[in-house]
C-alpha positions as CSV (number, residue, x, y, z in Angstrom):
1,M,83.1,-4.8,86.9
2,A,86.8,-5.0,86.0
3,E,89.0,-2.1,87.1
4,R,90.5,0.7,85.1
5,N,94.3,0.2,84.3
6,W,97.0,1.4,82.0
7,Y,98.5,-1.1,79.5
8,L,101.4,-1.0,77.1
9,L,100.7,-1.7,73.4
10,H,103.3,-2.8,70.9
11,T,102.9,-1.1,67.4
12,Y,104.8,-1.0,64.2
13,S,107.8,1.3,64.7
14,G,107.2,4.6,62.9
15,A,103.4,4.0,62.7
16,E,102.6,4.8,66.3
17,E,100.5,7.9,65.4
18,K,98.5,6.0,62.8
19,A,97.9,3.2,65.2
20,R,96.7,5.6,67.9
21,N,94.4,7.4,65.5
22,N,93.0,4.0,64.3
23,L,92.3,2.9,67.9
24,E,90.7,6.2,68.8
25,Q,88.5,6.0,65.7
26,K,87.4,2.5,66.5
27,V,86.6,3.4,70.1
28,K,84.5,6.3,68.9
29,T,82.7,4.2,66.2
30,L,82.0,1.3,68.6
31,A,81.0,3.6,71.5
32,L,83.6,2.2,73.9
33,A,84.6,5.5,75.5
34,D,83.1,4.2,78.8
35,R,85.8,1.5,78.8
36,V,88.7,2.8,76.7
37,F,89.6,6.1,78.2
38,S,92.9,7.3,76.8
39,V,95.4,6.3,74.2
40,V,98.8,8.0,74.7
41,L,101.9,8.3,72.5
42,P,104.6,9.4,74.9
43,V,106.7,12.2,73.5
44,D,109.3,14.7,74.8
45,N,110.0,18.1,73.4
46,K,113.6,18.5,72.2
47,V,115.3,21.7,71.0
48,I,117.0,21.3,67.6
49,I,119.1,23.8,65.8
50,K,118.5,23.7,62.0
51,N,120.1,26.4,59.8
52,G,121.0,28.4,62.9
53,E,117.3,28.5,64.0
54,R,116.1,27.0,67.2
55,K,113.0,24.8,66.9
56,V,111.2,22.5,69.4
57,K,110.5,19.1,68.0
58,Q,108.4,16.3,69.5
59,E,110.4,13.1,69.8
60,K,108.9,9.7,70.6
61,V,110.1,8.5,74.0
62,Y,109.3,4.8,73.3
63,P,109.2,4.1,69.5
64,G,107.0,1.2,68.7
65,Y,104.8,1.6,71.8
66,L,101.5,3.3,72.9
67,V,100.0,3.4,76.4
68,V,96.2,2.9,76.8
69,E,94.0,3.4,79.8
70,M,91.1,1.0,79.7
71,I,88.9,-1.5,81.5
72,M,90.0,-4.9,80.3
73,D,87.3,-7.3,79.1
74,D,86.9,-9.6,76.1
75,E,85.4,-6.9,73.9
76,T,88.0,-4.2,74.6
77,W,90.8,-6.7,74.3
78,N,89.5,-7.8,70.8
79,V,89.0,-4.2,69.6
80,V,92.5,-3.2,70.7
81,T,94.3,-6.3,69.3
82,H,92.4,-6.2,66.0
83,T,93.2,-2.5,65.3
84,P,95.4,-1.9,62.3
85,G,98.9,-1.0,63.3
86,I,98.7,-2.5,66.8
87,L,100.6,-5.8,67.2
88,G,99.2,-6.5,70.6
89,F,99.6,-6.0,74.3
90,V,102.9,-6.3,76.2
91,G,102.6,-9.2,78.6
92,N,103.1,-12.9,79.2
93,Y,101.7,-15.2,76.6
94,G,99.2,-12.7,75.3
95,K,97.9,-11.9,78.7
96,P,98.2,-8.1,79.2
97,I,100.0,-7.0,82.4
98,P,98.7,-3.6,83.8
99,L,101.4,-0.9,84.4
100,S,102.1,0.1,87.9
101,D,101.4,3.7,89.0
102,E,105.2,4.4,89.1
103,E,105.6,3.1,85.5
104,V,102.6,5.3,84.3
105,E,104.1,8.3,86.1
106,R,107.5,7.7,84.5
107,I,106.2,7.0,81.0
108,I,103.4,9.6,80.7
109,K,103.6,12.3,83.3
110,N,107.3,13.2,83.5
111,R,107.6,14.6,80.0
112,V,109.6,17.7,79.2
113,S,107.4,20.7,78.3
114,E,108.3,23.0,75.4
115,E,109.2,25.8,77.8
116,E,111.5,23.5,79.7
117,A,113.2,22.2,76.5
118,V,114.0,25.8,75.4
119,A,115.1,26.8,79.0
120,K,117.7,24.0,78.9
121,L,119.4,25.6,76.0
122,H,120.4,29.1,77.3
123,F,123.2,29.7,74.8
124,E,123.7,29.3,71.1
125,V,126.4,28.8,68.5
126,G,129.0,31.6,68.6
127,D,128.3,32.6,72.2
128,T,131.2,33.0,74.6
129,V,130.7,30.7,77.6
130,Q,132.4,29.7,80.8
131,I,132.9,26.1,82.0
132,I,131.5,25.8,85.6
133,G,132.6,22.3,86.5
134,G,134.7,19.3,85.6
135,P,138.3,19.3,84.4
136,F,137.9,22.5,82.4
137,D,136.3,24.5,85.3
138,G,136.9,28.3,85.0
139,M,137.9,28.1,81.3
140,Q,136.2,30.2,78.7
141,G,135.5,29.4,75.1
142,K,133.2,29.8,72.1
143,V,130.3,27.5,71.3
144,E,131.1,25.7,68.1
145,S,128.1,23.3,67.9
146,I,125.2,22.1,70.0
147,S,123.9,18.5,70.3
148,P,120.5,18.8,72.2
149,E,119.9,15.0,71.9
150,K,123.1,14.4,73.9
151,E,122.7,17.6,76.0
152,K,126.3,18.5,75.1
153,A,128.0,21.4,73.3
154,R,131.3,21.5,71.5
155,I,133.3,24.4,72.9
156,K,136.6,25.8,71.5
157,L,139.0,26.3,74.4
158,M,142.5,27.8,74.4
159,M,144.8,25.1,75.7
160,F,148.5,24.4,75.1
161,G,148.7,27.6,73.0
162,R,146.0,26.6,70.5
163,E,142.3,26.2,70.2
164,M,141.0,22.8,71.1
165,P,137.4,21.6,70.7
166,V,135.9,19.8,73.7
167,E,132.5,18.4,74.4
168,I,130.9,19.7,77.6
169,D,127.5,18.8,79.2
170,F,124.9,21.6,79.2
171,G,125.0,21.6,83.0
172,F,128.6,22.8,83.1
173,I,128.2,25.7,80.7
174,K,127.3,29.2,81.6
175,K,126.8,32.0,79.1
176,I,129.0,35.1,79.8
């Protein structure tokens, strides 16, 4: 019997969830759960601020791709490649290449939890903060805006006798 491996699937960008649902339904209908074990859409939790309110949003890590754990044989290959929304396996000349354990770990298991995403953002717009590293070390200012996707905040600092906005990485900002 062939061995159980993880494979990368190419899908239509923006239709990853639909492709995943189609494949899961096909596996269930054709009773292939003993050979197709898991279909994963890798997502990370990101904190966004909308209308002054903090929300956690799931963001696709690899748009246009799914990861499937399965035993590769002719039947499972055909089921996967003939599923609506799935363009095929990633590999050489149509021959799927299994992902290494390190790749699977990086793609699937090292995702940011909702709690970690919120913990990264320990200040909000209007807060007075202190810069704790870099060229502005020790300076204080007010948070003007936050860009969670870049992990940076725009801080108004008093420099040269006037307020100047600067972008600072989250790691260099401490709420006072």
